[in-house]
C-alpha positions in Angstrom: 112.7 161.2 122.9 110.4 160.2 120.1 109.9 156.5 119.4 109.1 154.9 116.1 105.4 154.9 116.8 105.3 158.6 117.4 107.3 159.3 114.2 104.9 157.2 112.1 101.6 158.1 113.9 100.3 159.9 110.9 100.9 157.0 108.5 98.0 154.8 107.5 97.6 151.7 109.5 98.2 149.4 106.5 101.4 151.3 105.5 104.2 148.9 104.4 106.5 150.2 107.1 104.0 149.3 109.8 103.4 145.8 108.4 107.1 145.2 108.2 107.6 146.4 111.8 104.8 144.1 113.0 106.3 141.2 111.1 109.8 141.7 112.5 108.5 142.0 116.1 106.5 138.9 115.8 109.4 137.0 114.3 111.7 138.1 117.1 109.2 137.1 119.7 108.6 133.7 118.1 112.4 133.0 117.8 112.9 134.1 121.5 110.0 131.9 122.7 111.3 128.9 120.7 114.8 129.5 122.2 113.4 129.5 125.7 111.2 126.5 125.1 114.2 124.5 123.7 116.4 125.5 126.6 113.7 124.3 129.0 113.7 120.9 127.4 110.7 121.0 125.0 112.3 118.3 122.8 114.1 116.4 125.6 112.8 113.0 126.3 111.5 112.1 129.8 113.4 108.9 130.5 112.2 107.2 133.7 114.4 104.6 135.4 113.8 102.4 138.5 116.7 100.0 138.6 120.0 102.0 139.0 121.9 103.4 142.0 120.2 106.8 141.8 116.6 105.4 141.9 116.1 106.1 145.5 114.5 109.1 147.2 116.8 110.0 150.1 114.2 111.0 152.7 114.8 112.7 156.0 113.5 115.5 158.2 111.6 118.0 156.0 110.9 121.6 157.0 108.4 122.9 154.5 105.6 125.4 153.6 102.3 123.7 152.5 100.7 125.7 149.7 97.4 125.5 147.9 98.0 127.0 144.5 98.8 126.0 140.9 102.0 123.9 140.8 103.7 126.6 138.8 103.7 128.7 142.0 106.2 126.3 143.6 109.1 128.2 142.0 108.1 131.3 143.9 107.8 129.4 147.1 111.3 128.0 146.7 112.6 131.5 146.1 111.1 132.5 149.5 112.8 129.6 151.2 116.1 130.4 149.5 115.9 133.9 150.8 115.1 132.7 154.3 118.1 130.4 154.3 120.4 133.1 152.8 120.9 130.9 149.7 119.9 133.7 147.4 120.6 137.4 147.6 118.2 140.3 146.9 119.4 140.3 143.3 118.4 136.7 142.8 122.0 135.4 142.6 122.4 131.9 144.0 125.0 131.7 146.8 124.6 128.0 147.5 123.6 124.9 145.4 120.0 124.0 145.8 119.8 120.6 144.2 119.4 117.7 146.8 118.6 120.4 149.4 115.4 122.1 148.3 112.5 119.8 147.3 108.9 120.2 146.2 106.3 117.4 146.8 103.3 117.6 144.5 100.4 116.0 146.3 97.4 116.1 144.1 96.1 115.2 140.6 95.6 118.4 138.7 93.2 116.7 136.4 90.8 116.2 139.4 91.4 119.2 141.6 90.2 122.6 140.2 92.7 125.1 138.9 94.7 126.8 141.6 93.6 124.5 144.4 96.3 121.8 144.1 98.5 121.3 147.1 102.3 121.1 147.2 104.9 121.2 150.0 108.1 123.0 149.2 111.0 122.9 151.7 114.3 121.6 152.9 115.5 118.1 153.6 117.5 119.1 156.6 121.2 118.3 156.6 122.2 120.4 159.6 120.4 121.9 162.6 121.2 125.5 161.5 118.9 125.1 158.5 115.9 124.1 160.6 116.6 126.8 163.2 116.8 129.6 160.6 113.5 128.5 159.0 111.6 128.0 162.2 112.8 131.4 163.5 111.0 133.0 160.5 107.7 131.7 161.9 108.0 134.3 164.7 107.0 137.1 162.3 104.2 135.1 160.5 100.6 135.2 161.8 99.0 131.8 162.8 96.2 132.5 160.3 98.7 132.7 157.5 97.9 134.0 154.0 98.0 133.2 150.3 101.6 134.3 149.6 104.5 132.0 150.5 105.9 134.7 152.8 102.7 134.6 154.8 102.7 130.8 155.3 104.4 129.3 158.4 107.0 126.5 158.2 106.0 123.1 159.4 108.2 120.1 160.2 107.6 116.5 159.0 109.5 113.4 157.9 109.7 111.9 154.4 110.7 108.2 154.2 113.7 106.9 152.2 112.2 104.7 149.5 112.8 103.2 146.1 111.6 105.5 143.3 111.1 106.0 139.6 113.5 108.8 138.6 113.9 111.1 135.7 116.0 114.1 134.9 115.0 117.0 132.7 116.5 120.4 131.7 115.5 123.4 133.8 115.7 127.1 133.4 113.7 128.4 136.4 111.4 130.2 134.0 107.8 130.0 132.8 108.5 127.3 130.2 110.0 125.0 132.9 106.8 125.4 134.9 104.7 124.7 131.9 106.7 121.6 130.9 106.5 120.3 134.5 102.7 120.5 134.4 102.0 119.3 130.8 104.9 117.1 130.0 106.8 115.7 133.0 103.9 114.9 135.4 101.8 113.2 132.7 104.9 111.1 131.7 105.1 109.8 135.3 101.3 109.2 135.4 101.5 107.3 132.2 104.5 105.3 133.4 102.7 104.4 136.7 99.6 103.3 134.8 101.5 101.2 132.2 103.5 99.4 134.9 100.4 98.7 137.0 101.9 100.5 140.1 98.6 101.9 141.4 95.2 103.2 140.5 96.0 106.1 142.8 97.6 109.3 141.5 101.4 109.2 142.0 103.3 111.5 144.2 105.9 113.5 142.3 108.9 115.1 144.0 111.4 117.5 142.4 114.7 119.0 143.2 116.3 121.5 140.8 119.6 123.3 140.1 119.7 126.6 138.3 123.5 126.3 138.1 123.3 122.9 136.5 120.2 123.7 134.5 118.7 120.4 135.5 115.8 119.0 137.7 115.6 115.5 139.1 112.1 114.1 139.6 111.2 111.2 141.9 108.0 109.1 142.0 108.0 107.0 145.3 107.2 103.4 144.7 106.3 102.5 148.3 105.0 104.3 151.4 103.0 106.7 149.3 100.7 107.9 152.1 103.7 109.0 154.2 104.4 111.7 151.7 101.2 113.5 152.6 102.9 114.6 155.8 99.8 113.9 157.9 97.5 115.8 155.7 94.5 114.5 153.6 95.5 112.0 150.9 94.9 113.1 147.3 91.8 110.9 147.2 90.3 112.4 150.4 91.1 115.9 149.2 89.6 115.3 145.8 86.3 114.2 147.3 85.6 117.9 148.1 85.5 118.6 144.3 83.5 115.7 143.0 80.4 117.7 142.6 82.1 120.8 141.3 81.1 121.8 137.8 83.1 122.4 134.6 83.6 126.2 135.1 84.7 125.7 138.7 87.3 123.1 137.7 88.6 125.8 135.3 89.0 128.1 138.2 85.9 130.3 137.4 83.8 131.3 140.4 80.4 132.7 139.4 79.9 134.2 142.9 82.5 136.9 141.9 79.8 138.3 139.6 77.0 138.4 142.2 77.1 142.2 142.5 77.6 143.0 138.8 74.5 144.3 137.0 74.1 145.6 133.5 71.0 147.6 132.7 69.3 146.2 135.9 70.1 142.6 134.9 72.0 140.5 137.4 75.1 139.2 135.5 75.5 136.3 137.9 72.0 134.9 137.1 72.7 135.2 133.4 75.9 133.3 133.6 74.5 130.6 135.9 71.5 130.1 133.5 73.8 129.8 130.6 75.9 127.3 132.5 72.8 125.2 133.2 71.6 125.5 129.6 74.9 124.1 128.4 74.4 121.1 130.7 77.4 122.0 132.9 75.4 121.8 136.1 75.7 124.0 139.2 78.4 123.4 141.8 77.2 121.7 144.9 77.0 124.4 147.6 77.8 122.0 150.4 81.0 120.9 148.8 81.9 124.5 147.9 81.6 125.6 151.5 84.3 123.1 152.6 86.9 125.0 150.6 
């Protein structure tokens, strides 16, 4: 079957039909993107409350996977957990409601930690023993050394305290725009709220629980017992110390060591990039700090 491009391959590039086709395609993509962004809550306000009956994080036993990735990857981790619990079939259809069951705890300040190295814990606030048993049974098939994919990371067990919290709700679509808005709209709103209300100089812990069926997420920012939410791991401040000497490019997730074996005309590409970085005043990453990653 011939497509439109094959039928018009002999037409000039600047032919009116080609320009019209390009314009129509761009318009459709723009409208679709705008539709997705609006459904994800682009224009919805982030209203944070602390003084009503819902402003409490419930706490409880938490069976979770600790991941070191960009926060947007938390949606994929939750899908893995839903599959392990049988809450989602192979076609991605939700069998059970996930809100107030599945939670993600965002541990670090993405403005301080380099891209892709932020930590989050996604898991289940256990409401019955069967949930814990099913998840811990999955560990039998996972190596102790783990891996980078959520299916390659073992489940751990911890406890999250029940505390007063600042709470906000926001539309949710389980898509890319929801992940983008979480990072660039919702988390900054909580950080701003914490700063304006003098809660702490430390970066806040943000916790989310979402429902695809209800198209809504609830976000919590604990007001007390902050360090309990690190589940026995390094605090955000301790973890961030590793990256204090990391340069601009490393914070952007660019590792110059990846170019160490690349040569163009006998010129080592890594040396060229490193020299350019120093010339721009970016500084080189501290190798001692880098080795701790």
